[in-house]
C-alpha positions as CSV (number, residue, x, y, z in Angstrom):
1,E,13.8,-16.7,-12.7
2,K,12.7,-15.1,-9.5
3,D,9.1,-15.6,-8.4
4,L,8.1,-11.9,-8.1
5,I,4.9,-10.8,-6.4
6,T,3.5,-8.4,-9.1
7,G,-0.2,-8.4,-8.4
8,K,-0.9,-9.3,-12.1
9,D,-2.4,-12.7,-11.1
10,I,-4.9,-11.2,-8.7
11,K,-8.5,-12.0,-9.7
12,D,-12.1,-11.7,-8.5
13,G,-12.7,-14.1,-5.6
14,D,-9.2,-14.1,-4.2
15,I,-8.8,-13.7,-0.5
16,L,-7.0,-10.9,1.5
17,V,-5.2,-12.2,4.6
18,G,-4.1,-9.8,7.3
19,I,-1.1,-10.3,9.4
20,K,-1.1,-8.6,12.8
21,S,1.1,-5.6,13.5
22,S,2.8,-4.9,16.7
23,G,1.3,-1.5,17.0
24,V,1.8,1.9,15.4
25,H,5.1,0.8,13.9
26,S,6.9,3.9,12.6
27,N,4.0,5.6,10.9
28,G,1.6,8.4,11.7
29,F,3.7,9.9,14.5
30,S,2.9,13.4,13.4
31,L,-0.7,12.7,14.3
32,V,0.3,10.8,17.4
33,R,2.2,13.9,18.7
34,K,-0.9,16.0,18.0
35,V,-3.1,13.7,20.0
36,F,-0.9,13.0,23.0
37,S,1.5,15.5,24.6
38,M,5.0,14.1,24.5
39,T,5.7,14.9,28.1
40,E,7.3,12.5,30.6
41,E,4.0,12.4,32.5
42,S,2.0,11.6,29.4
43,L,4.4,8.9,28.2
44,N,4.6,7.3,31.6
45,T,0.8,7.1,32.0
46,Y,-0.4,3.6,32.3
47,Y,-3.6,2.6,30.3
48,D,-5.4,-0.6,31.3
49,S,-6.6,-0.9,27.7
50,L,-3.0,-1.0,26.5
51,G,-1.6,-3.1,29.4
52,A,1.4,-0.8,29.4
53,T,2.3,2.9,29.5
54,L,1.7,5.1,26.4
55,G,5.5,5.4,25.9
56,E,6.0,1.6,26.1
57,T,3.2,1.1,23.6
58,L,4.5,3.7,21.1
59,L,8.0,2.3,21.3
60,T,7.0,-1.2,20.5
61,P,9.3,-2.3,17.7
62,T,8.0,-2.5,14.1
63,R,7.3,-6.1,13.0
64,I,9.2,-7.3,9.9
65,Y,7.3,-9.8,7.7
66,V,10.0,-11.3,5.5
67,K,9.9,-14.7,7.3
68,A,6.1,-14.8,7.2
69,L,6.0,-14.2,3.4
70,K,8.9,-16.6,2.8
71,S,7.1,-19.3,4.8
72,V,4.0,-19.0,2.7
73,K,5.9,-19.0,-0.6
74,E,8.0,-22.0,0.5
75,S,4.8,-23.9,1.3
76,G,3.9,-23.8,-2.4
77,I,1.2,-21.2,-2.0
78,K,1.2,-18.5,-4.7
79,V,1.3,-15.1,-3.0
80,K,-0.5,-13.0,-5.7
81,G,0.0,-9.6,-4.0
82,C,1.1,-8.1,-0.8
83,S,0.9,-4.8,0.9
84,H,3.0,-3.5,3.8
85,I,0.6,-1.3,5.7
86,T,2.7,1.8,6.4
87,G,2.0,5.5,6.3
88,G,-1.1,6.1,4.3
89,G,-2.8,3.1,6.0
90,F,-5.2,0.8,4.1
91,Y,-6.4,3.4,1.6
92,E,-3.0,4.2,0.1
93,N,-1.1,0.9,0.5
94,I,-3.4,-1.9,-0.4
95,P,-4.6,-0.4,-3.7
96,R,-1.0,-0.4,-5.0
97,S,-1.1,-4.1,-5.5
98,I,-4.6,-4.4,-7.0
99,P,-5.0,-4.4,-10.8
100,D,-7.4,-2.0,-12.5
101,G,-11.0,-3.3,-12.5
102,L,-10.6,-5.0,-9.1
103,C,-11.2,-3.9,-5.6
104,A,-9.9,-5.0,-2.2
105,K,-13.2,-5.3,-0.2
106,I,-12.2,-5.2,3.4
107,E,-14.7,-6.4,6.0
108,R,-14.4,-3.7,8.7
109,S,-15.7,-6.1,11.4
110,A,-13.0,-8.6,10.6
111,V,-10.2,-6.1,11.3
112,R,-8.9,-6.7,14.8
113,V,-8.1,-3.1,15.7
114,L,-5.4,-2.8,18.3
115,P,-6.2,-0.9,21.5
116,I,-3.6,1.9,20.8
117,F,-5.6,2.8,17.7
118,E,-8.9,2.9,19.6
119,L,-7.2,5.2,22.2
120,L,-5.8,7.4,19.5
121,A,-9.2,7.7,17.7
122,K,-11.1,8.4,21.0
123,T,-8.6,10.8,22.5
124,G,-8.0,12.7,19.2
125,N,-11.6,12.6,18.0
126,I,-10.3,11.1,14.7
127,S,-12.8,9.6,12.3
128,E,-12.5,6.0,11.4
129,R,-11.9,6.9,7.8
130,D,-8.9,9.0,8.8
131,M,-7.6,6.3,11.1
132,F,-7.7,3.7,8.3
133,N,-6.0,6.3,6.0
134,T,-3.2,7.0,8.4
135,F,-2.4,3.8,10.5
136,N,-2.2,0.1,10.0
137,M,-5.0,-0.4,12.6
138,G,-3.5,-3.7,13.7
139,V,-2.8,-5.2,10.2
140,G,0.9,-4.7,9.4
141,M,0.9,-6.8,6.2
142,S,-1.8,-8.1,3.9
143,I,-1.4,-10.8,1.3
144,V,-3.7,-11.9,-1.5
145,V,-4.0,-15.6,-2.2
146,S,-6.5,-17.7,-4.1
147,K,-9.6,-18.8,-2.2
148,A,-8.4,-22.4,-2.5
149,D,-5.1,-21.5,-0.7
150,A,-6.5,-19.3,2.0
151,D,-6.9,-21.9,4.8
152,K,-3.4,-23.3,4.1
153,A,-1.9,-19.8,4.1
154,L,-3.5,-19.1,7.5
155,E,-2.2,-22.5,8.8
156,V,1.3,-21.8,7.5
157,L,1.4,-18.3,9.0
158,K,0.1,-19.4,12.4
159,A,2.6,-22.3,12.4
160,N,5.3,-19.7,12.0
161,G,4.1,-17.6,14.9
162,E,2.0,-15.1,13.1
163,D,-1.5,-14.0,14.1
164,A,-3.2,-14.0,10.7
165,Y,-6.8,-13.9,9.6
166,V,-9.0,-13.2,6.6
167,I,-9.8,-9.5,6.3
168,G,-11.6,-9.5,2.9
169,E,-11.7,-10.5,-0.7
170,I,-11.1,-9.2,-4.2
171,V,-14.2,-8.2,-6.1
172,K,-14.8,-6.6,-9.5
173,S,-15.1,-2.8,-9.2
174,E,-13.4,0.3,-10.4
175,D,-12.8,1.3,-6.7
176,K,-9.4,0.0,-5.6
177,I,-10.5,-0.4,-2.0
178,E,-13.6,-0.5,0.0
179,I,-13.9,-0.9,3.8
180,C,-17.4,-1.9,4.7
């Protein structure tokens, strides 16, 4: 029998671990094109905050998280839920794995927002709510593990080259997600 990640074992007090993205990935480019002109000059503009040109930053390859999830599962940790943060950002992706009556309570200050998202928000005058509803904001994948397994999950992820950290917890609520 395959060990499927269904979300049914998620409970109050479980921990959400975020795994760093490599950038915009392949989502939200309609909005990116509205914010930045896609001219050679614009794409070749170097930004100190990015440490690269806009074009180089936008073309950073999408991270794939199969090995990360596999390493956690192979360590004996039960991954209760996972969310690949794609188009629709936090607000559409994370709730899909959360059972009714529970909420993913994300600590906004814990999320390590990548510079490209700060530049997008500032240049396009985009609200933080809209940014979190469109982009991964620097968290490409989130997983839910028990509180007892959280430190070990972080250790395993880091040992496998991932930049991972706690972004929140599961709480009882009819709201599926709250970023506070």
